[in-house]
Backbone as CSV, one residue per row, in Angstrom:
resi,resn,N_x,N_y,N_z,CA_x,CA_y,CA_z,C_x,C_y,C_z
1,MET,5.347,-33.808,5.746,6.279,-34.100,4.673,6.573,-32.807,3.906
2,LYS,7.819,-32.630,3.561,8.257,-31.446,2.813,8.501,-31.828,1.358
3,MET,8.315,-30.844,0.498,8.547,-31.058,-0.932,9.572,-30.030,-1.402
4,GLU,10.779,-30.494,-1.652,11.850,-29.602,-2.104,11.476,-28.969,-3.441
5,ASN,11.865,-27.711,-3.615,11.592,-27.024,-4.875,12.642,-25.942,-5.104
6,ASN,12.649,-25.394,-6.302,13.584,-24.313,-6.605,12.848,-23.034,-7.035
7,ILE,11.684,-22.812,-6.424,10.890,-21.620,-6.753,11.662,-20.349,-6.410
8,LYS,12.261,-20.323,-5.230,12.995,-19.134,-4.800,14.132,-18.821,-5.783
9,PHE,14.829,-19.865,-6.208,15.921,-19.692,-7.177,15.393,-19.113,-8.486
10,LEU,14.311,-19.697,-8.995,13.727,-19.207,-10.254,13.233,-17.772,-10.110
11,ARG,12.561,-17.513,-9.001,11.982,-16.194,-8.760,13.063,-15.118,-8.724
12,ARG,14.214,-15.447,-8.152,15.312,-14.475,-8.021,16.271,-14.459,-9.220
13,SER,16.059,-15.348,-10.164,16.958,-15.434,-11.321,16.864,-14.169,-12.175
14,GLN,17.876,-13.945,-12.988,17.887,-12.779,-13.875,16.723,-12.812,-14.852
15,GLU,16.312,-13.998,-15.230,15.217,-14.140,-16.184,13.893,-13.613,-15.622
16,PHE,13.658,-13.799,-14.313,12.385,-13.401,-13.718,12.530,-12.225,-12.749
17,ASP,13.402,-12.331,-11.769,13.662,-11.274,-10.788,12.360,-10.651,-10.259
18,ILE,11.540,-11.496,-9.620,10.268,-11.015,-9.073,10.188,-11.312,-7.579
19,SER,9.326,-10.593,-6.914,9.122,-10.786,-5.478,8.111,-11.912,-5.246
20,GLN,8.031,-12.339,-3.998,7.023,-13.333,-3.630,5.632,-12.775,-3.900
21,GLU,5.446,-11.516,-3.613,4.147,-10.877,-3.821,3.757,-10.866,-5.298
22,GLU,4.725,-10.579,-6.174,4.444,-10.567,-7.614,4.090,-11.960,-8.125
23,LEU,4.807,-12.962,-7.647,4.493,-14.339,-8.042,3.110,-14.734,-7.520
24,ALA,2.834,-14.384,-6.277,1.527,-14.697,-5.685,0.401,-14.098,-6.515
25,TYR,0.556,-12.852,-6.891,-0.468,-12.178,-7.705,-0.640,-12.885,-9.056
26,ALA,0.493,-13.261,-9.660,0.455,-13.891,-10.988,-0.264,-15.244,-10.979
27,VAL,-0.144,-15.969,-9.872,-0.761,-17.301,-9.821,-2.037,-17.330,-8.979
28,GLY,-2.440,-16.187,-8.446,-3.723,-16.084,-7.761,-3.777,-16.604,-6.337
29,VAL,-2.672,-16.456,-5.609,-2.646,-16.850,-4.198,-2.065,-15.706,-3.373
30,THR,-1.965,-15.904,-2.076,-1.378,-14.888,-1.210,0.136,-15.041,-1.151
31,ARG,0.793,-13.985,-0.739,2.247,-14.028,-0.534,2.579,-15.084,0.519
32,GLN,1.737,-15.187,1.541,1.951,-16.180,2.597,1.961,-17.599,2.023
33,ARG,1.108,-17.855,1.048,1.068,-19.195,0.437,2.355,-19.467,-0.334
34,ILE,2.875,-18.452,-1.016,4.153,-18.620,-1.727,5.270,-18.911,-0.727
35,ILE,5.279,-18.201,0.395,6.281,-18.447,1.449,6.199,-19.895,1.915
36,GLN,4.984,-20.380,2.147,4.787,-21.760,2.607,5.311,-22.759,1.576
37,VAL,4.986,-22.533,0.318,5.419,-23.457,-0.736,6.941,-23.409,-0.884
38,GLU,7.524,-22.215,-0.865,8.992,-22.114,-0.949,9.670,-22.816,0.224
39,SER,8.983,-22.869,1.348,9.532,-23.521,2.543,9.345,-25.033,2.531
40,GLY,8.688,-25.553,1.502,8.560,-26.991,1.358,7.175,-27.551,1.570
41,GLU,6.190,-26.706,1.879,4.828,-27.204,2.024,4.324,-27.659,0.654
42,ILE,3.611,-28.752,0.637,3.148,-29.313,-0.630,1.964,-28.497,-1.151
43,PRO,2.092,-27.957,-2.369,0.987,-27.178,-2.937,-0.069,-28.100,-3.541
44,SER,-1.236,-27.542,-3.801,-2.245,-28.308,-4.532,-1.705,-28.555,-5.942
45,ALA,-2.274,-29.541,-6.594,-1.858,-29.833,-7.971,-2.114,-28.635,-8.873
46,VAL,-3.218,-27.939,-8.639,-3.547,-26.770,-9.457,-2.497,-25.677,-9.273
47,LEU,-2.126,-25.404,-8.026,-1.101,-24.381,-7.778,0.239,-24.811,-8.357
48,MET,0.552,-26.081,-8.239,1.794,-26.601,-8.808,1.839,-26.326,-10.321
49,LEU,0.734,-26.570,-10.987,0.683,-26.347,-12.431,0.722,-24.860,-12.783
50,LYS,0.057,-24.031,-11.989,0.085,-22.582,-12.240,1.496,-22.034,-12.110
51,ILE,2.203,-22.450,-11.073,3.584,-21.985,-10.873,4.473,-22.494,-12.003
52,SER,4.305,-23.744,-12.368,5.099,-24.312,-13.469,4.845,-23.564,-14.770
53,TYR,3.575,-23.281,-15.045,3.205,-22.543,-16.254,3.815,-21.141,-16.224
54,PHE,3.753,-20.479,-15.065,4.316,-19.138,-14.952,5.799,-19.131,-15.312
55,PHE,6.539,-20.109,-14.791,7.981,-20.177,-15.056,8.306,-20.903,-16.364
56,ASN,7.273,-21.382,-17.069,7.461,-22.114,-18.319,8.371,-23.329,-18.124
57,LYS,8.073,-24.088,-17.076,8.867,-25.274,-16.735,7.940,-26.456,-16.527
58,ASP,8.448,-27.634,-16.767,7.756,-28.852,-16.395,7.775,-28.916,-14.860
59,PRO,6.684,-29.344,-14.216,6.678,-29.410,-12.753,7.856,-30.196,-12.177
60,ARG,8.312,-31.206,-12.887,9.438,-32.012,-12.399,10.740,-31.237,-12.380
61,GLU,10.793,-30.116,-13.119,11.980,-29.262,-13.096,11.974,-28.332,-11.879
62,ILE,10.824,-28.171,-11.250,10.697,-27.267,-10.109,10.646,-28.031,-8.790
63,TRP,9.895,-29.146,-8.769,9.735,-29.933,-7.555,10.439,-31.269,-7.688
64,SER,10.749,-31.871,-6.551,11.413,-33.171,-6.517,10.465,-34.292,-6.914
65,GLY,10.872,-35.054,-7.841,10.313,-36.250,-8.419,8.990,-36.873,-8.064
66,ASN,9.002,-37.896,-7.221,7.844,-38.771,-7.027,6.597,-38.057,-6.514
67,LEU,6.759,-37.075,-5.656,5.597,-36.365,-5.143,4.904,-35.571,-6.243
68,VAL,5.654,-35.092,-7.208,5.050,-34.369,-8.333,4.122,-35.300,-9.090
69,VAL,4.604,-36.468,-9.386,3.815,-37.437,-10.145,2.556,-37.815,-9.378
70,SER,2.669,-38.108,-8.082,1.491,-38.512,-7.317,0.502,-37.358,-7.165
71,THR,0.988,-36.133,-7.005,0.099,-34.979,-6.865,-0.652,-34.723,-8.170
72,LEU,0.034,-34.815,-9.294,-0.618,-34.607,-10.587,-1.577,-35.748,-10.926
73,ARG,-1.244,-36.960,-10.518,-2.168,-38.086,-10.722,-3.444,-37.868,-9.921
74,GLU,-3.285,-37.354,-8.706,-4.451,-37.071,-7.861,-5.380,-36.068,-8.550
75,LEU,-4.811,-35.023,-9.154,-5.615,-34.043,-9.877,-6.314,-34.708,-11.061
76,ARG,-5.587,-35.500,-11.806,-6.177,-36.197,-12.955,-7.326,-37.099,-12.510
77,ASP,-7.120,-37.829,-11.423,-8.152,-38.731,-10.927,-9.392,-37.962,-10.481
78,LYS,-9.213,-36.809,-9.840,-10.349,-35.989,-9.421,-11.115,-35.481,-10.632
79,ARG,-10.389,-35.081,-11.658,-11.054,-34.598,-12.880,-11.818,-35.719,-13.549
80,THR,-11.216,-36.896,-13.612,-11.875,-38.053,-14.228,-13.133,-38.404,-13.456
81,LEU,-13.039,-38.408,-12.128,-14.193,-38.701,-11.284,-15.296,-37.675,-11.503
82,LYS,-14.920,-36.400,-11.573,-15.889,-35.338,-11.781,-16.585,-35.497,-13.132
83,LEU,-15.834,-35.836,-14.173,-16.415,-36.017,-15.500,-17.373,-37.213,-15.516
84,ASN,-17.049,-38.254,-14.790,-17.901,-39.451,-14.759,-19.183,-39.199,-13.975
85,VAL,-19.134,-38.309,-12.983,-20.306,-37.996,-12.169,-21.269,-37.125,-12.950
86,GLU,-20.764,-36.191,-13.715,-21.592,-35.261,-14.476,-22.167,-35.973,-15.635
């Protein structure tokens, strides 16, 4: 399954104008991972939030709808589970 996004558009915009490598460094992943995500591969919820934070956007402004909600819910559920175990 692919997840449409506008990372490439944001990255190349006048406001940011950065390379894949610069974005990768800023969010703590490899350039290859940025290429994969720009191509539609679904990122982890953590990476989704890091990229959103970097661009100062709500994740729903970067990625297409329903998958964003389910991915972020999955992260929330994992955190809740972890807190209950500890």
